[in-house]
C-alpha positions as CSV (number, residue, x, y, z in Angstrom):
1,M,-7.3,-27.1,37.0
2,V,-3.8,-28.6,36.9
3,N,-4.2,-29.4,33.2
4,N,-5.6,-26.0,32.3
5,E,-3.7,-23.7,29.9
6,I,-3.5,-20.0,30.6
7,Y,-4.9,-17.6,28.0
8,E,-4.9,-13.9,27.2
9,I,-8.2,-12.4,26.2
10,Y,-8.9,-9.4,24.1
11,A,-12.1,-7.4,23.5
12,I,-12.1,-5.7,20.1
13,K,-14.6,-3.0,19.5
14,Y,-16.0,-2.7,16.0
15,A,-19.3,-0.7,16.2
16,H,-21.4,1.6,18.4
17,S,-25.0,2.6,18.9
18,E,-26.6,5.4,20.9
19,R,-29.4,4.3,23.2
20,R,-31.2,5.5,26.4
21,T,-31.3,3.8,29.7
22,G,-35.0,3.1,29.3
23,D,-34.2,1.0,26.2
24,N,-31.9,-1.3,28.2
25,F,-34.1,-2.7,31.0
26,I,-37.4,-4.4,31.0
27,G,-39.8,-1.9,32.4
28,G,-37.6,1.0,31.4
29,D,-35.7,3.2,33.8
30,A,-36.8,6.0,36.1
31,H,-33.5,7.9,35.5
32,D,-33.6,8.1,31.7
33,G,-30.3,9.2,30.1
34,P,-27.7,8.1,27.6
35,M,-26.7,4.4,27.8
36,P,-25.1,3.4,24.5
37,L,-24.1,0.0,23.2
38,D,-20.6,-1.0,22.1
39,Y,-20.2,-4.0,19.8
40,F,-17.3,-6.4,20.3
41,V,-15.7,-9.6,19.1
42,W,-13.4,-11.4,21.5
43,A,-10.1,-13.3,21.0
44,I,-8.8,-16.0,23.4
45,T,-5.2,-16.8,22.7
46,N,-2.0,-18.5,23.9
47,K,1.1,-20.0,22.2
48,K,-0.9,-23.1,21.2
49,R,-4.1,-21.7,19.9
50,T,-6.3,-18.7,19.1
51,I,-10.1,-19.0,19.4
52,I,-12.5,-16.2,18.4
53,L,-15.8,-15.6,20.2
54,D,-18.5,-14.2,17.8
55,T,-18.0,-12.6,14.4
56,G,-19.9,-9.3,14.5
57,F,-21.8,-7.8,11.6
58,S,-20.8,-6.2,8.3
59,L,-20.9,-2.6,7.0
60,D,-24.0,-3.4,4.9
61,T,-25.8,-4.7,8.0
62,A,-24.7,-1.6,10.0
63,K,-26.3,0.6,7.3
64,I,-29.6,-1.4,7.4
65,R,-29.7,-1.4,11.2
66,G,-28.6,2.2,11.7
67,R,-25.4,1.3,13.7
68,E,-22.2,3.3,13.7
69,Y,-19.6,1.1,12.0
70,L,-16.1,1.7,13.2
71,R,-14.2,-1.1,11.4
72,N,-14.7,-4.7,10.2
73,P,-13.9,-7.1,13.0
74,G,-11.3,-8.7,10.8
75,V,-9.5,-5.4,10.6
76,G,-9.6,-5.0,14.4
77,L,-8.2,-8.5,14.9
78,G,-5.4,-7.7,12.4
79,M,-4.5,-4.7,14.6
80,I,-3.7,-7.0,17.4
81,G,-1.8,-9.5,15.2
82,I,-4.5,-12.0,14.5
83,E,-5.1,-13.2,10.9
84,P,-8.7,-14.3,10.5
85,S,-7.8,-16.8,7.7
86,K,-5.6,-18.8,10.1
87,I,-8.3,-19.2,12.8
88,K,-9.4,-22.8,13.3
89,N,-12.2,-22.4,15.9
90,V,-14.9,-19.8,16.3
91,I,-17.4,-19.8,19.1
92,I,-20.8,-18.4,18.3
93,S,-22.5,-17.3,21.5
94,H,-25.8,-17.0,19.8
95,M,-27.2,-16.3,16.3
96,H,-28.4,-12.7,16.6
97,Y,-27.2,-10.6,13.7
98,D,-24.5,-8.7,15.7
99,H,-22.8,-11.9,16.8
100,S,-22.9,-14.2,13.8
101,G,-22.3,-12.2,10.7
102,N,-19.4,-11.7,8.3
103,E,-19.9,-15.0,6.6
104,K,-16.5,-15.2,4.8
105,L,-14.3,-13.8,7.5
106,F,-13.1,-17.1,8.9
107,P,-12.9,-19.4,5.9
108,N,-10.9,-22.2,7.6
109,A,-12.7,-22.3,11.0
110,I,-15.0,-24.8,12.7
111,Y,-17.9,-23.0,14.3
112,H,-19.1,-24.0,17.8
113,L,-22.8,-23.7,18.5
114,Q,-25.4,-25.0,20.9
115,D,-27.8,-27.6,19.5
116,S,-30.7,-25.6,20.9
117,E,-29.6,-22.3,19.3
118,M,-29.6,-23.9,15.8
119,A,-33.0,-25.4,16.5
120,F,-34.2,-21.9,17.7
121,C,-33.0,-20.0,14.6
122,T,-34.3,-22.5,12.1
123,G,-37.6,-23.5,13.7
124,R,-41.0,-22.2,14.5
125,N,-39.9,-19.3,16.6
126,M,-38.6,-17.6,13.4
127,C,-42.3,-17.4,12.2
128,H,-42.7,-14.4,14.6
129,E,-41.3,-11.1,13.4
130,T,-40.9,-9.9,17.0
131,I,-38.3,-12.7,17.4
132,N,-36.8,-13.0,13.9
133,H,-36.1,-9.3,13.7
134,H,-32.9,-9.8,15.7
135,F,-31.6,-12.5,13.3
136,S,-30.2,-12.2,9.8
137,E,-31.7,-14.7,7.3
138,E,-28.4,-14.7,5.4
139,D,-26.4,-15.4,8.6
140,V,-28.7,-18.3,9.5
141,V,-28.5,-19.7,5.9
142,A,-24.7,-19.4,6.0
143,M,-24.6,-21.5,9.2
144,V,-26.8,-24.1,7.6
145,R,-24.3,-24.3,4.7
146,R,-21.5,-24.7,7.2
147,V,-23.3,-27.7,8.7
148,F,-23.5,-29.4,5.4
149,A,-19.8,-28.6,4.7
150,G,-18.8,-30.2,8.0
151,R,-17.7,-26.9,9.6
152,V,-20.0,-26.8,12.6
153,K,-19.5,-28.7,15.9
154,F,-22.6,-28.8,18.1
155,H,-22.6,-28.6,21.9
156,D,-25.4,-29.6,24.3
157,G,-25.1,-27.7,27.5
158,T,-21.5,-27.7,29.0
159,S,-18.4,-28.9,27.2
160,E,-14.7,-28.4,27.2
161,L,-13.4,-26.8,24.0
162,A,-9.7,-26.9,25.0
163,P,-7.8,-27.1,28.2
164,G,-8.9,-24.1,30.2
165,I,-11.8,-23.1,27.9
166,T,-15.3,-24.4,28.6
167,L,-18.7,-23.6,27.0
168,H,-21.9,-23.3,29.0
169,R,-25.4,-23.0,27.8
170,I,-27.2,-20.1,29.6
171,G,-30.3,-19.5,27.4
172,G,-32.6,-16.7,28.4
173,H,-31.7,-14.1,25.8
174,T,-32.1,-16.7,23.1
175,M,-32.8,-20.4,23.4
176,G,-29.2,-21.6,23.1
177,L,-27.1,-18.7,24.1
178,Q,-23.7,-19.9,25.5
179,V,-20.9,-18.3,27.4
180,A,-17.2,-19.0,27.4
181,R,-15.3,-19.6,30.6
182,V,-11.5,-19.0,30.2
183,W,-8.6,-19.7,32.6
184,T,-6.3,-16.7,32.8
185,K,-3.4,-15.5,35.1
186,R,-6.1,-13.8,37.2
187,G,-8.4,-16.7,37.4
188,W,-11.6,-17.8,35.6
189,V,-12.9,-15.0,33.3
190,V,-16.4,-15.5,31.8
191,L,-17.2,-13.9,28.5
192,A,-20.9,-13.4,29.1
193,S,-21.8,-12.0,25.7
194,D,-25.6,-11.3,25.8
195,A,-26.2,-13.3,29.0
196,S,-25.8,-9.7,30.3
197,H,-25.5,-6.8,27.9
198,F,-24.4,-4.4,30.6
199,Y,-22.8,-4.7,34.1
200,A,-26.1,-3.2,35.4
201,N,-28.3,-5.9,34.0
202,M,-26.7,-8.6,36.1
203,E,-25.7,-6.5,39.1
204,Q,-29.2,-5.1,39.5
205,G,-31.1,-8.2,38.4
206,R,-32.8,-6.1,35.6
207,P,-32.8,-8.0,32.3
208,F,-32.3,-6.5,28.9
209,P,-35.6,-6.3,27.0
210,I,-34.8,-8.9,24.3
211,V,-35.7,-12.1,26.1
212,Y,-36.7,-15.6,25.0
213,N,-37.0,-17.0,28.6
214,M,-37.1,-14.7,31.5
215,G,-36.5,-17.3,34.1
216,E,-33.4,-18.6,32.3
217,M,-32.1,-15.1,31.9
218,L,-32.4,-14.4,35.7
219,E,-30.9,-17.8,36.6
220,G,-28.2,-17.1,34.1
221,F,-27.0,-14.1,36.2
222,K,-26.5,-16.6,39.1
223,T,-24.7,-19.0,36.8
224,L,-22.3,-16.3,35.6
225,N,-21.2,-15.5,39.1
226,M,-20.9,-19.2,39.9
227,L,-18.6,-19.8,36.9
228,A,-16.4,-16.7,37.3
229,S,-13.7,-16.3,40.0
230,S,-15.5,-13.1,41.2
231,P,-18.0,-10.6,39.8
232,K,-15.1,-8.6,38.4
233,H,-14.2,-11.6,36.2
234,I,-17.5,-11.4,34.3
235,I,-17.4,-9.5,31.0
236,P,-20.7,-8.2,29.7
237,G,-21.5,-8.3,26.0
238,H,-22.1,-4.6,25.1
239,D,-21.1,-2.3,27.9
240,P,-18.8,0.6,27.0
241,L,-17.5,0.4,30.6
242,V,-15.4,-2.6,29.4
243,M,-13.2,-0.2,27.4
244,E,-12.8,2.1,30.4
245,R,-12.1,-0.6,33.0
246,Y,-9.5,-2.7,31.2
247,P,-6.1,-1.7,30.0
248,T,-5.7,-0.9,26.3
249,V,-3.5,-3.1,24.3
250,G,-1.3,-0.2,23.2
251,P,-1.3,3.5,22.7
252,D,-2.3,3.1,19.0
253,L,-5.3,0.9,20.0
254,K,-7.0,3.1,22.6
255,G,-10.7,2.7,22.2
256,I,-10.2,-0.3,19.9
257,A,-8.8,-3.2,22.0
258,V,-8.4,-4.0,25.7
259,K,-6.9,-6.9,27.6
260,L,-9.4,-8.8,29.8
261,D,-6.9,-11.2,31.4
262,E,-5.5,-8.1,33.2
263,E,-7.0,-6.7,36.4
264,P,-9.7,-4.1,35.8
265,R,-9.0,-0.5,36.9
266,V,-11.9,-0.5,39.3
267,N,-12.5,-3.1,42.0
268,K,-15.9,-4.5,40.9
């Protein structure tokens, strides 16, 4: 810990989708009601470096998938002073369409991906429409092209990306889903991405319905708590409560960007 650098973390909201509680838990939910999804990209930054976690999807994809598109993730990053063309490192939590799109947004970046995720999205599992529906063929092909261009660094399990930033394979939701553990002024924050879509998934032990390996997903909830300084240091991948619990970056960015290295408004 003595060599760790301290980072600020931002969640930038770029899209939205209306859903019901029954859509967000395996087995549905007895108290069915509205439970929408927000879509984010995340920025991890200090004076030495800025690293982006996930790249979102495009307007064209939003139209195809029926999602409410609020802004391109690059525009959202620009609103907090981050220029995508200057980014040197991008972490891809997993290759689902809403986390790995916008092919040309980071032209100078190295992409960080788990070995098992690349094998997953280019192997026999993609022969099944039930699984491949959540991937974009063009996004996968774009990642393959980056491999041949020398712009992908593969990781196998746990690795240190920079002092104070580590990557951890969780699996479950996809074969190679990884989370980022980040050292901040309030301790270890874990950007869970889709290891837990909502706070409720991990808090109640009720997985989101898109699952590659149920056992890994359930064990992943334990791993998130082990990696984070406390449960309130875990940031789920799609929960609108993130925008409510964390302080906005500024008055002009309400509902757009919040700071995750600050203490949440509720003690959870």
